[in-house]
N, C-alpha and C positions, 0 to 999 in steps of 0.2 A: 584563054588563060588557064593555066593548070592550077590544080588545087593548092599546090605548094606555093605558088606565086600569090594566090589570094590570101593564104595564111600569113605570108610575109607582109603583105600590104595591110592586113588587119592588125598584125603585131606592131606596125609602125604608125597606125592611124591614131588620132586623138581619142577615139572611143575605146580602143584597146588599152591605151595608157590609163584612161579613167577606170576601165574595168580592172586593170592590174592594180591600180591604187586602191580600189574598193576591196579587192581580194586581200591585199596586204592589210588593210584596216580590219577586215573580218578575221584574218589569221591572228592579228595582234589582239583583238578582242577575245578570240577563242583561247589564246595562250593565257591572257589575263584571267578569263573565267575559269580555265583549268587550274590555274595557280590558286585562285580564290576557293575553288572547290577542294583542292588539296589541303589548304589551310583550314577550311571548315571541317573537313573530315578529321584532320589532326586534332582540332579543338574538340570535336565530338568525342573522339577517343579519350582525350584527357578528361573531359567532363564525365564520361562514363566511368573511367577509372576512379575519379574522385567520388562519384556517387557510390560505387561498389565499396570503396573504403569506408565512406561515411555509414553505409548500411551495415557493414561488418562491425564498425565501432559501436553503432547503436545496439546491435545484437549482443555484443560483448558486454556493454553497459547494462542491458536488461538482465543478462545472465548473472552478472556480478551483483546487481541490486537484488535479484531474487535470492541468491545465495546469502547475502548479508541479512536480508529480511528473515530468512529461515534460521540463520544463526542467532539473530536477536530473539526470535520467537522461542527457540530452544533454550536460550539463556534465561528468558523470562520464566519459562516452564520449570527449568532447573531451580530457579530461585524460589518458586512456589512449592516445589517438591521438597526442597530443603526445609522449609517452614513446617510442612506436614511431617517430615521425618523427625524433626525435633519434638513435635507433639507425640509421635509414636514412641520415641525413646522415653519421654517423660511418663507416658502411660505404662510402659513396661516397668519402669522403676516403681511407679505407684502400685502396680499389681504385685510386684515382688515384695514390697514392704507390707502390703495388705495381707499377703500370704503368711508372713511372719507374725503380724499383729493386725487383725482386721480394723482396729480403731484408727489405723493410719490411712485407711482408704479415702475417707472424706477429705482430709487435708491434702492428700496427694492429688486427688482429682481436682480439687479447687486450685492447687498450684498449677496443674496442667492447663486448666481453663484460663487462668490469669496469664500464663505464658503464651497461650495461643492468641489471646486478645492483644497482648503487646506485639506479637509478630504480625498480626493483621494490621495494627496501627502503623507499624514500620513500613508495610506495603501500601499505606494510604487507604486502607479499607476501614470504614467507620460503621459501627452498628447503628441501626435506626429502629425505633419502635420501643417505647417504654410506657408503662402504666402512667396515666395522667397527661401524656402528651396529646395535643389536638390530633384528631384523625386527619390524615392527608392521603387521599386516594392515589397520589403519585408515588407515595412511599410505602403505603400500607394496603394490605388486602384484608377486608373485613370478612371474617368467617361467621360471626354471629353478633347479635346485639343483646345487651343486658339492660334491664331497667336501672335507672339511676336518677339522681337529683337533677334539677334544671341546670345547676352549675357544672355537673359532670357530663351533660349532654354533648355528644360529639367528641368525647375524649376516649382514649384507649383505656379499657378496663383490665384486660389481660393480654399478655403476649404469648401466643402459641409457638411461634418461631420468629426469632430475631431476623430482621432484614439488614442488608449491607449496601453502602454506597462507596464509590471510589471516584474522586474528582467530580463530584456532583452528578455522577452517572449511577443509576440504580443497577446494582448487581442482582439483588434478590429482594423482593418486597417483604416487609414484616407481615406475618399472618397474625391477626389480632381479633379480639372481641371488643366491641365498641359500646359505650353507654348510649342509650336512646335519649 
């Protein structure tokens, strides 16, 4: 028998039909797997694109937040500077009046000090440390101690430098002398 005849017999044999059916099944599974792979690759591309957009959005949000924070900080600083500038203007007027009549110096400086206190209060900054107050190490810094009566013990005798708090947060401790 020739090889061609053997191939024809194999092609028509039941084994050949079973092999051909198995090949078709494998081709079908391969086509389905290739389609699934194509869909997975497409989904991966879409997910990657979403991820890149989300990352860009996050970076833009961070940049905008940083810019807003900087603008808010500058606005707060401007507000504080305006308060100081008002004190500067008042001091210049007090000095101008004192130059014309030195007896106006003390009332002028007193008015400037009162105006500064009002401006600080408007900013929510409250002075702490006054003679007679109980000494509080969280608000006061003891520079020295002075002899006193038992009733005065542990209270502030003198204030060397006034302290300040804002919203229950210490900005600067009062520097004081305390009765023993």
